N, C-alpha and C positions, 0 to 999 in steps of 0.2 A: 591619416589619422582617424578620418570618420569611421574607418571600418573598426577601430578599436571600440568606438561607442556602441557598436552593435554586439560586442563580444559578451556572451554569457557562458559559463562552464557547465558541464555535464555528462551525465551517464544515466540512464536508460531504462529500456522496457517499459515504458509507460509509468515510471515511478519517479522519474527526476533524474539528478545528477548530483556529481560530487565535485568540490572544489579543490584545485590545485594551486600552486604558487604562482604569481605573475609579476614580472618585474616591470611594472607601470606605476608612475606615481599618480596619486590621485589629482594633482594639478593638471598634469599633462592628459590625463583620462578625460577631464572635462573641458579642457581648452577650446577643442574643436566646437563643441556644441555651444558653449557660451559665445564665442566669437560670430557664429552663424545666426545667432538669435538675439543678438544685442539689441535690436530695436522692439522686441516684444517680450512679455512677460511668459516665462516658461511656467508650466502648470503640470503637476503630477497628480493624477487621481489615483487614490490608494484605498483598497478595501483591507482593513486590518482589524477584525472583529475583537481580537484580545489585546490589542495594542502592543504588540510585540516589536514593532518598528518605530515606535513614537520617539524615542530618544534618538535614534540613528537619522530617522526623518528631519528632526529639529535641526539636528546638526548638519545634515546636508543642505536643509533650506538656507541656513545661515551662511555656510561657505560658499554655495553656488548660486544663491539668488534665485532659488526655484520656490514657487507657491505650492504647498502641499494641500491638497482638497481630499478630505475624507468622504467616502460615499459608498454606494453599495456595491456588491459583487458585479453586477450588469454594467455599471458604468465605469467601473475601474479599470486602468490600465494595468497597474500593480496589484496582485491579489495575495494574501495570505489564506492558503487553503489546507484543510484537514484531509481531504479526500484525494486519492491519487490522481495527478494531473494527466490528461490525455490529449490528443490531437484535438478533440471536439471542442475544448475549452481553453487550451493554453498553447502559446506559440512555441514551436520548436526552436529553442535558443542557439542551437548548434548550426543552423543553417547558414550558409553564405559566409561563414568566418574562418579564415584559415588560421587565426591565432588559438583556436579552441585546443587542438592539442598541446601547445605550449603552455596554456593557462591550466588545464586539468589532466594532462598526460593520458587522454584518451584518443581514440581512433576518429578521425573526422567523418567516419561513417556512423558514428553514435548519434542517438537523437537525445533531446534533452527538453521535457515539457516543464521542468521545474527544477529549482535548487533546493535540495532537502535540508532541513534543519531539525535539530533536536533528535531524541531516540525514543522509539516505541516498539511495541511487538505486534506480530501478525499471526492470526489463528483463527479460532472460534469464538467469538464474544458470546456469553450467555449471561442471563440474568440469575443470580444466585437464589433469588426468592422463587423462580419457577422451579428450580432444581429440587428444592426442599419441598415445594408443594407437591411435586412428583414423587419423590423418594423418602419424604420424612424429614423432620428437623434434625435428625442425627447425620444427614448425609454430609459427608466431607468432600468438598471439591478436590482435594488433593488425589483421591482415588480415581476421579475421572482424568485429571491431568496425567496420572501415571499408568493408565490402564493399558493392556496390550490392544493390537489391532483386532484381534478375534473378539476380544471384549468390547471394544468400541463399536464394530460392525453389528454385533449381537445387540448393543445398547440402542443403536440408531433404528434398527428394525422393529425393537420392542416398543420405543416411544412412538414410531409411525403406527403400530397396532394398537397402542392405547390411545391415541387421539381419534382412531377411528371407533374403537370399542373399549372403554377402561375397564381392566381387570387387575386385581392385586397380584400380578405376575412378579416372580422374583428374578433378579438380575445380578451378575457378579462384575465388580469393577476393581481391579488391582487385587483381585482375590477376597474383596469384601462383598458380602452379600446384602442386597438392598430389595426392598418390596414396593411395587408401585401402589399409589393410592387407589382405593376402590372406586372412585368416581371424581368427576372434575369438580373444580371449586371455582371461586370468582377468579382466581389467579390464572387457572389454566384453560377456562372454557374458550378463549379466543384462539387457541392453538389449531392451526390449520396444516402445519407442515413442519418438520424437523429442522431444516436447513434452509437458509436463502443467502444469495451473494449476487454481486454484479456480473451479469453475462459476460462483460467485457473481459474480466478476470478469471473466467471459467478454467482456462488453461494457460494463464499468463501471470506475470508478476511474481511476487513472493512465493505462490504457489510452487514454482519451479525451483526454488532453493532447495528443499530436501531432495529433489531429483538430482540437481548440480552435486549437492553435497555427498552423493554416493561415489563421486570420482574425484571431487576438488574440496579443498579446505579454505581458499581465501579467494577474494573477489580478483586479485592479481593472476592467479591461475586460470580463473575462467576467462580473462581479457586475452590470454594466450592462445586460447582454444582456435581451432581453424573448423570450417564447416564439416569436414570430414571426420572430425573428432566426436561429433554429436552422435555417431553410430554406437559408440560404446555406453550411451544414455539409453538404449532401446529398451532394455529390461526395466529400468527404474520408469521410464516413460510409460510403459504399459502398465505400471502399478498405479501411476498418476491418473490414467484414462479410467481405470477401475475405480478409483476413489471419487472422481467427478460423476461417473456414472451412478455411483451409489447416491450421491448427493441430490442429483437431479431427478432421482426416482422419488425421493422424499421432500420436495421443494415447495415452498410456498410463496406467492406474491401478495400484493396488497388486496387483491380479490379473492384470495384463497389459493387451494392447490393449483400446480402448475403441471403441464405435460412435460416432458424431458425436452421436447423441442421448444416449447415457449419459455423454458427455465433460462436458456441462453439468450433471451432477448430482455431480460430484466435490467433496468438501468440501476445504477448505484443509489440514487435517490428513492427509487421504488423498493429496492432491498433493505435500505435503512428504515424506511417506513414501516414496512412488513415486520421488522424486528422490533421497533419501537412501540408497535401496537399490539405486541404479543402474539403474533400470528406465526411466528417461526422461533424455535427454541434456540437455534444457533445462528450467528451471523459471521460467515467467513469473511474478515476484513481486517485491517488494520486497526489497532486500538486508538490510533489518531482520530477516528470518527466518532469516539465518545465525546470529544469537544462539541460536538454538533447534535448531541442528544441532551435531553432535559437532566437537570441535576440530580433528581430523585432516582432516575434510572442510572446515572453514571455511577453513583455511590455504590450500586449493587452489582455492578459488572464484573465478572472476571474472564480470563482468557484461557482456552483449553488448547494446547498445542495440535496441530494437524497430525493425523494419524495416517501412515501408509503401510501396506502390506509387503515390505520389502523383505527380500530373502539374503542370504549371504552370498548368493550367485550374482545379485545385483550390485554388491560392493566392489570398489576399486581401492583407490588410495584416499578416500574421503572419510568420513565419519563413521562411527560405529553405529550398529542398529540401535542401541539404546539411545545414543545421541540424536539420531534422527528422529526417534519416536517420541521422546519425553520433553522437548524443549521446543519454544516457540521461535520464530524467525525475527530477528531484531531489524526493525525498519526505521525510516524517518518518522518524526512526530508531526511533520507538515511540509508543505513546499512554498517557496516564494516563486511566483508564476507571472507572466506576463499575458494578458488576455489574447487570445485568438482573434476575438471580435473587435478589439480596439483598432483605431485608426493608425496608420503607420507612424504618424508624428508622436502619437501617444505611446505607441511601444517602444520608440525610440527613448522617450523620456524614462520609461520604466527600465529599460535596460541600462541607461545611464547612471541612475540611481544604484542598481545592483553592482555594476562594475565599480561604481566609486565606493560602495560599503565593503566590497571584497579586496579592495586595493588600498584602503585607508585603514591605517592602524587604529585610530580613534573609532572608526566606524565598525570594525570587526569586533572591537571590544564590546559594542553594545547589541550584539546579535546573540540569540539563544544559544545555549551551549549544550553538548551531549549529556544525557543522563547515564553516567557509566555504571549505574546500578542496574540497568535493563541488561538481563542476560539472555542468550539464545544464540542459535545459528546465525552467522553474518549473512546478510541478504545477497547471495551470490547471483541472483537474477540481474542485479545491476551491473555485472560484468559482461553480460552477454552483448556481443557486437551485432551489427545489423546482419551479417552473413551466418553467423552460429544462431542467432535468433531464429532465422528462416528455416535452418536447418532442423531445428527443434521443433517449429511450427509444422514442418512438412512431415515429420516423423509422427507427431501427435495426429495430425489429419490421417495419416495412414492407418494407424492403429485404431481410430474412431472408425474408419471404414471397414475395417476387417472383422469388427465384432457384430 
């Protein structure tokens, strides 16, 4: 029964996991833990900055006689995070538990660094005030969202040139002509580069979704992939490498412009700082990270879909070229994680709560719900198993080395 207390469910690629159904009563799930710790007060240390779990934690504390201590992210065993969890900060909840496939319907090979909640989008965040400072008050963000790959590529290069030497150059987006400002102003004078992102996600995470979507339409289809099936993605992966190489050629960090080699070492915190300080126009990330930014910036952010130079030859049974080009990827709004740095006992307490809340009907009703209004491609990268993920990574490395 103790193995049950370690159970957490999930799925993958440094982005978290999904929950399935599990026939375990809350009473049985907590029985072993409460029996072995009768003589001492159980304590759960939690970091929940937006109080998303307050009601569920209160109910859990009452039913299971656990003391809840709210603390900072460094001291917490259980954390609510809006940044893609990775092995550096979060425990792999799938390790050493044979009940995971029963609970989530996933392979025991999958990794799970956090349980996703809510719904948001992944793409390029941009401050609309900067876009208007560059292209005029009449600029319509929808034209950037719907522009072609060729227009996007030309725009990125034009912004890069303008940062170096401002000129009133004209640019076309979605067939609409715009003209750059003649000079920098207070809004644009901090710009050092066009793009920033976390190096850990350079070729991973939701960025892989459009690639997968050239051949597949659902997460379930991706889960059925075998490693040899990744060969059919070679054309689309070549386009992905092209995109990332373009990004890293115009990339900025907290200290200014970065070389293509240094660009891949940037942390998520550094990338977010670069964007928040106005040193990069675009930040490739999930919109969940807006929770971590100042309110004045949050109110002016828009999300631009990722652009890929796909051709008809790259397509299989997945989505159309238009669908791949003009809509973002739908991702989680955040994740419930167990700290990788917490003591084993504290990690066990965090897992016990998460197991309880997903097997207790009253607890589940108190969790954040998905926003069905968020539209976009489903995050197919979450369907990649360990073997197929390795196959994709090997192809990417080969393609990078060939260029």
